[in-house]
C-alpha positions in Angstrom: 0.2 0.1 -0.1 1.1 3.2 -0.6 -0.2 5.1 2.3 1.7 2.0 4.5 5.4 3.3 2.3 5.0 6.7 3.1 4.7 6.2 6.6 7.5 3.8 7.0 9.6 6.5 4.9 8.3 9.4 7.4 8.1 7.3 11.3 11.6 7.9 13.0 13.9 4.9 15.0 14.7 7.4 17.3 12.4 10.2 18.1 8.3 8.7 18.8 6.0 10.9 16.5 2.2 12.1 16.7 -0.2 12.1 14.4 0.4 15.3 14.3 4.0 15.2 13.7 3.1 12.7 10.8 0.7 14.4 8.9 3.1 17.8 9.5 6.4 15.4 7.6 4.2 14.9 4.6 5.5 16.1 1.6 3.1 19.6 0.7 3.0 17.3 -3.0 2.7 13.8 -1.5 -0.7 15.3 0.1 -1.6 16.8 -2.8 -1.3 14.1 -4.9 -3.5 12.0 -2.6 -6.6 14.0 -1.3 -8.7 11.6 -0.5 -6.8 9.9 2.7 -8.7 10.5 5.7 -7.8 10.6 9.3 -9.5 7.0 9.4 -7.4 5.9 6.6 -3.9 7.2 8.3 -5.1 5.3 11.9 -5.9 2.1 10.0 -2.6 1.7 8.1 -0.5 2.7 11.6 -2.5 -0.4 13.2 -1.7 -2.6 10.3 1.9 -1.5 10.6 1.9 -2.1 14.2 0.3 -5.5 13.7 3.1 -6.4 10.8 5.7 -5.1 13.5 7.1 -2.9 11.8 6.1 0.1 14.2 5.4 0.3 17.7 3.2 2.5 19.9 3.0 3.8 23.3 0.8 6.1 25.1 -3.2 6.1 24.7 -5.1 8.1 22.4 -4.9 11.5 22.4 -1.3 11.3 23.3 -0.3 8.4 21.4 3.1 8.0 19.6 4.2 6.1 17.3 8.1 4.9 16.3 9.8 3.0 13.8 11.4 -0.7 15.0 14.7 -1.8 13.3 13.8 -5.0 11.0 14.8 -8.3 13.1 18.2 -10.0 11.6 17.9 -13.0 10.6 19.6 -16.8 11.9 21.3 -17.0 9.3 22.8 -13.3 9.0 23.5 -14.1 12.8 25.4 -17.5 11.8 27.4 -15.8 9.2 28.1 -12.6 11.4 29.7 -14.7 14.1 31.5 -17.0 11.6 33.2 -14.4 10.6 
């Protein structure tokens, strides 16, 4: 999904972001190209990314923040690093 891809580009690995910060960090061109996106689409996409374990949330309701998680290393990559 295009919105998921844009959210992953926008979210930080280091600083949790509120919904307002996420929206403000979107490119103006992107928002003009996709005027049909709503608040519900954004919330639905964030919850989908949480279920996929690509992002993590903290807080409740209005003070909720999201942060991007580092991808987990596979067992094979960890073994290869160990053997080097």
